[in-house]
N, C-alpha and C positions, 0 to 999 in steps of 0.2 A: 572554116577557113575559106578565104576568098582567092585561092590561087587557081586561076583559070588558064595559066600558061601551059603549053606543052613542051616537052623536051626540058633542057636544062636552062632556067632563066639566067639572064645576065646578073653578075654579082655586083655591078656598079649601078647605083641609083640614077635614073634618068634625069632627075633634076637636082640642082645643087642646093644643099641645105642653107638656111638662113640663120643668122645669129639672133637668137631670141632673148628676151628679157630675162627668161628663166636662168640661163647660163651666166649672164652678167651679174645678176643679184646674188646667185649662189656663190660665185667666185669672190664677189666683193665681201659678203658677210662672213664667209668661212675663212678664206685665204687671209683676208685683211685681219680678221680677228686673231688668228693664231700667229700671224707674222708680227703683230704689234709687240710681242715679247722681245723680239730680236732687237728692236730699234733703239733701246735706251743708249743715250750718249755715255759711253763707259767712263770717260774721264769725270763727267759730272755726277753720275748716279753712284759710282764707286765711293766718291768722297762723302756723299750725303748718307749712304747706307752705313759706311764704317763709322761715321759720326753718330748716327743713331744707335747703332749697336754699342759703342763705347758709352754713350749717355745712359742707355738703359741698364748696362752692366753696372755702372757706377751708382745708380739709384738703388740697385739690389744689394750690392755688396760694399758700398762706400769706398771703392777703389776702381781705378781704371784697369781695363784688360791690358796684358802684356802683348808684345808683338806676335808671339807664337799663337796665342789664343785668337787674336784678331784675324791673323792669316787662316787659321783653321776654320773659323766660322764663315769667313768670306769665301774660302775654297768650297765649303759645303754649299753656300748659296749659289755660287756659279755652277758647280758640277751637278747639282740636283736637277737642273733643267734637261740637259741631254740624257741623264739617266732616266728621268720621267718619260722623255721622248722614246727611249728604247723600250720601256714598258708599254707605252701606247702602241708602238709598232708591233708588238707581240700579241696584243688582244684585238687588233683591228680586224684580223681575219674572222674571228668569231662574230664580231659586230656586223661586218658588211654582209655576211651570209644569213644570219638570223634576223636582222633588222633592216637589211637593204642598204643601199648606198645613201639615199636620203635619210632614212631612219638613223643611220649611224651619225650623220652630220648634225641631226637634231639632238640626239642624245649627248654628243660631244660638247654642246653648249653648256652643259652642267660643269664640265671641267674648266670652263673659262669664266663663268659667272661667279661661282663659288670662291675661287681664289682671288678674283678681283675685289670681292667684298672684304675678304680676310685681310688682303694687303692695304686696302683702304682704311681699315680700322686698326692696323697694327700700331700706328703711332699713338692713338688715343689709348689703346690697350697696353701700350708700353711692353710689347711682346715681339721681339724680333724673330722668335720661333715661328710666328705666323707667316713671315716672308719666306723662311726656308721651307716650310711645309707646302706653301702656295706655289713655290717654284717647282716642286715636284709634280703637283697637279697640273700646273700649266704645261709642263713637259709632256705629260700624258695627253693633254689636249692637242699640242702641236704634233705628237707622234701619230695620233689618230687622224688628224686633218691632213698631215703630210701624205698619207696613203689613201685615205677615203676620198678626198676632194679630187685629186687627179683621175682617180679610177672613175668617179661619177661623171666628171666632165668629159673624159675620154670616151665613155660609153654613150653619152648623150650626143656627142658632136658628129656631124656628118663627115664623110671621108675628106671632103675638100676643105674642111676647117678644123680638122682634128689637130694639126700641129699648132696652128694659131691659138686655139682654145687651150691646149696643153700648156703653152707658154704663158697665157694670160694669168694662170695661177701664180707664176713667179712675178708677173708684173704687179699684181696687187700685193704680193709679199713685199716687194721693194718699196711700193707706195706706203705700205704700213710702216716699214722701217724708217722711211723718210719723214713721215708725219711724227713718228715717235721722237726722232732726232730734233725735230722742230720744237715739239712740246717740252723736251728735256733741256732745252736752253735755260741757262741760269735766269735770264729775264722773264721766262714764262713759267714753267713748272719745276725745272731742275734746281730747286733750292729747298732749304729746310722746311719752309712752310708749304710748298706746293707739291712735293714728291708723293704724298699719299694720294692726291687726286691724279697724278700721273699714272700710278699704278692701277687705281680703280677704273681708269678709262678703258683698260683692256677688256672690260666686260660689255661695253657698249656695242661693238660690232656683233658679239655673240647674241646679244638681246635682239638686235635687228634681224639676225638670221632665224632666230626662234619664232619671230612674228611673221616672217615672210615665206620661209621655205616650205611650210605645210601646203601652200597653194600651188607649188610647182610639181611636175610628174616625177615618178621614179625612173630609174634607168630603164629603157625599153629592153635592152640586152639582159639585164638582170630579170625582168618580168618574164620574158619569153624563154630564155635558155635555162635559167635556174628555177623558176617557178612554173613554167609551162603555161603561163597565162597570156595567150596571144592577144585577147581582147584588150587587156590593159596596155600591152606593148604597142598595139595598133593605135590606140587612142592617144598615148604619149607621143608617138611619132608624128601624128597629125598635128598636134599642138606645137611640137618642137620645129617641125619643118615648114608649117604654114601652108601645106598643100596636101591633096589626097593621094598623090602618086607616090606611094610608099612601098608598094609590092616587091619591087626589087630589093629594097633594103631589108625588108622582112625575110625575103628568101635568103639573103646573105646570112642572116641570123640563123635560119633553119639549117643551112649548110654546116655552119659552125657547130650547131647543137647536135647534128647527126654524127659529125666527125668525133664529138666528144662523149657521146652517150655511153659508150662502153667504158669510159674512164671514170666517170663520176667527178666529184671535187677532190683534187689532189691535196694531200697534206704536205707539210714542209719536208718531211722525211722522204715521201714518195717523189717529190719534186727533185730532191737532190739525187735520187737514185735513178732517175729516168734519163736514159741516153738521148731520146728525141728532143729533150729540153735542156741538155747539158750546156750547149753553147749560149742559149738565152740566159740561163742562170749565171754563167760565168760573166756574161756581158753586163748584167745589171750590177753584179758585185764590183766589177772594174769600173763602171761609170760612177757608182755611188761612192766608192773609196777614192777614186781619182778626184771627184768633186771636192771632197773634204781634205784629203792629203796633199792636194796641189798647193795649198798654202794661204787659202783666202782668210781663214781665221788668224793665221800668223800675221798676214799683212794688216789686218785690222788691229791686231795687238800691238804691232811695232809702228803703226802709222804716226802715233803722237811723238814717238822719239824722232822719227824722220822729220816731222814738221818743226820740232824744237831745234834740230840741227841746221835747219834752213833759216832759223831766226824768227820763227812764229811763236808769239807769246802763248803761254799756257792758256790765258783767258780767251785767246783768239782761235785756238786750235779747233774748238767746237764748231766754228763756222767753216773752217776748211773741211771738217768731217761732213757737214751739210752739203758743201760743194761736191764732195765724192759721192754723196747720196744722189745728187741731181745727175751725175755721170751714170750711176747705177741704173736709175729710172730710164734715162734716154736710151742707153744701150740695150736694156731688156725689151723696151718697146720696139726698138729696131729689130731685135731678134724675132719678136712675135710677128713682125711684118714679113721678115725674110724667110722664116722657116718653111713656108709653103712654096716659096720660089726657088731658093737655093738648096733646100733639103736640110736633113738633120746632120749628116756626116760633115758636110762642108762647114757648118757653123761650129760643130765640136772641134774639128781639126784647127780652124782659125782661132778659136778661142784658147786652146791649149798652146798654140804657137805663140800667141801674144803673151800669155801668162808666163810661159817658160822663159821667153826672151826677157820679160820684165824682171824676173827673179835673177837672172844672170847679170843683168846691168845693175840691179840693186845691190848685188854682192860687191861689185866693183866699187860703187858709189860708197857703201859703208866702209870698205877697206881703206879708201884713199881720200875721204872727204876731210880728214884732219890735215892732210898736206895740201889739198886743193879745195878750199871752202866752197868754191862755186859749184862743186859737184853735188852739194846738198840740194840745190834746186832741181838737179836731175832726178834726186831721190823722190821728190814730190811727184815729178812726171811719171816716174815708174809706178808709184802707188796708184795713181789715176789710170795709167795704161793697164796695169793688172786688173783693176776693178772693171774697166771696160771690156777686156778680154774674157774675164769670167762671166760678166753679164751677158755676153752675146752667145756664148756656147755652153761651158761646163755647168753653169747655174741653172738656166731655164730648160735646155733641151733634153736632159735625161728624164725629166718627168713625162716628156712626150713618148720617148722611146720605150720606157718601161711598161707603158700601158699598151703599146702597139705590138710588142714582140711576144706577148703571151695571149692565149685564147682564154675564154671565160672560166674553164674548169681549173686552170693553173694560175689564174691572175691573182686570187686571194693569197695563195701560199707565196707567190713570187713577190707580192708587195710586203709581206711580212719579213722575207729575207731582205729585200731592198731597204725597208725602214730600219731593220736591226743593224745593217751595215752602215747606213747614214748616220745614226745616232751614236753608234759605237765609235766610229772614226771621228766624229765630231767631238766626243768626249776625250778621245786619245790625244788629238791635237791640242785641245785646250788644257789638258792636264800636263802634257809633256813638253810643249814648245817652250815655255819659260825656262825649263831646266836645260833643254837642248840649246836655246839661244844663249844662255849663260855659259855653257860649256864650249861651244864652237863658234859663237858669235855670228858674223856675217855668212860664214860658210853654210849655215843652216838653210839658206835660201837656195843653195846649189842642190840640196836634197829635193827641195820642192820642184826645181827646174827639171831634175831627173824624172821625178814622178810625172810631170807634165809630159815629157818626151815619151816615157813608156806608155802612158795612157793613149797618147795620140797614135802610137804605132799599133796598139791593139785595135783601136777604132778603124784605122786604115786597113788593116789586114783581115779583120773578122766581121765587124758590124756592117750589114748591107744597108743601103738607102731604103727607107720605109715610106717616103713621101708618096702620096697618091695611091696606096695599095690598101686592099682590105685586110682584116685580120687573118683570114684564111690564106690569102696570097702570101702574106708575110710568113705565116707558119710553114708553108711549102718551101720557101726560100731557106729557112733555117733547117728544115728537114734534110735538104741536099747538103748543107754545111755540116750537119751532125752525121751524115752518111747513113740515113735511115729512110724508109718508105713509110709515109704516113698511111694509116688504115683507111682514111676517108677516100683516098685516090683509088683503092682497090675495091671498095664496096659501094661507092657513090651510085653506080647504076642500078644496084639491086635494092637499095634502101628506099622505102616509101617515104614520101614527104609528108610531114605531120608535125604537130606540136610535140616537143620532147617530153618525156616523162623523167623528171629528175631522179637520178640514181642515188640510192643511199650509200654506195660503195665509196669507201675512203673518205667519208665526209667528216673528217676531224681536222683540227688546226695543226697538230703536230704529228 
């Protein structure tokens, strides 16, 4: 060890970190790869898939499917993706600890390339079952990426860039969605001849990551805190920071390791039972549930109806959807720029405020647009405003906060809970909203406005600002909120500095 300092070293690195190619390529190849699944233009792909299902069924049974069977098969196709994501979020804890963050991302490429091949040949094989099965596997891929990638980037990033890099994951997710919307236009690949190629393209980003990621370093925090390998952590930090002045940052990791050594790696059950982490756990549940239950999927589902009410032809609505994708990209990039200047709390509060207001106005528009046809244009503005609000706060910022509010020992279990809540609520909204919308109509958006309000109140009252703070400093803030005294503060003066020895205690996923 090269610690030549006396006393307690500063926790803040003396030099600011630089954004290296490692982070950019990792974000591009992994986040873009998993996000590509979200981007299909629903109006186009739904029609193509249902037609393919019906034609295949007719070739097998000499009769077309009835409406109930068509709805059942398509519901399975849609719902398999979030269910696969839920499964991926439950196994990611085992992978990130046994294989490392980088190793997990590499293994995850299998869950992207294999289904891409299966979906690409599904038309030739005349088997729509391949598409349904592939949706499950792609969901597993997305569930693993959703947790492993922010964890990897959050641990690689220097303190002054952690917020920006955390939101960059969402930036490339939105870029993937936007490109998929472009490719799925009828004039390009969103047609009966081109959709197999559209689906097979999902494997290309995964292949790029598989070829590039082995040349990049593992997370230094994982190497030092969980593996006790300071030499590897030191080498990785030098590559990532571009300078040799890394001792302060290494000491920050040692302090975190000493504070956690007695705990080992927490399981999900231990995490749920620990009072010192109660507020952090509740916060990620609220952030993830609020992200999905605030109505983003419902807005996407209802958008085509709103466009049609404004006189937009069905053949042209796909281009309006692409326009909404542009708004999504621009606002997410703005969020990435502002998150280290304005902080996490302000962006979250502003985003939920915009989303809630848009839902309230949209309710009025839907109720009175038959009497006042001009209101239908205001409906389109509400959709775009909602997308802008969600893109600046609720969508990108939670991925930053969930990495920052947990230390290394509890981060794995926290991300498993986080991912499970994300995918379960995603599934619930997609499964229930059509029925809710049919039952109460426009008033369903009042429910979303209420959820936005409640989530914003929780953020304002409970979640502290984490901008510019180390993981240990954030842990101390939450310790005060939880009303506990962290052991590190009492023993810090008597514990010798040194590389941690990973504890086998509580080293299970559940």
